[in-house]
Residue, then its C-alpha position, 0 to 999 in steps of 0.5 A: m223222232y225216237t220211239v220210247c220203249e218202257e221197261t215193265l216189271c216183267t222185264r226184270c222179274d225172276h219168274r219171267e221164264v215160267c210166268s203164265l201171266t205176262k201176256e195178261f199183265l202187258a195187255a192190262q198195262n196197255a189198256v191203262d195206257k190208252l185210257t181216255v177221260g170224259l171231261g163233261d163237255r162231250t170232249m175226251k182227253d187222253l189220261r197221259a195228257f194230264d201233266w199233273i197225274k203221275r203215270v199209272k203203273l200196275e204191279c204184279i203180286h208175284f213180282a220177284d226182283q232179280k236185283r234184290p237178294v232173297t232173305r231167308e230165315p236160318s231154319e229155311s235155308g238149312w243153315m244154323p248159326c254157330g252155338k245154337 
């Protein structure tokens, strides 16, 4: 049987080399992945066992995608268009 390794936001974040939050982010996502739900009749069901609930993926507010170009206003980059 194969083991599935899912990519996290940290994998493709521009900040990953200097980020101090990676361990906490991964621990939080791991905790969400292991959640169980009480069904009211003293039984517990893994959150992943509900096929009608989408996977919960946490998002970091500091995430900067490597694949997305950074857009800046002309004044921020020092470049000004001709004729201005």
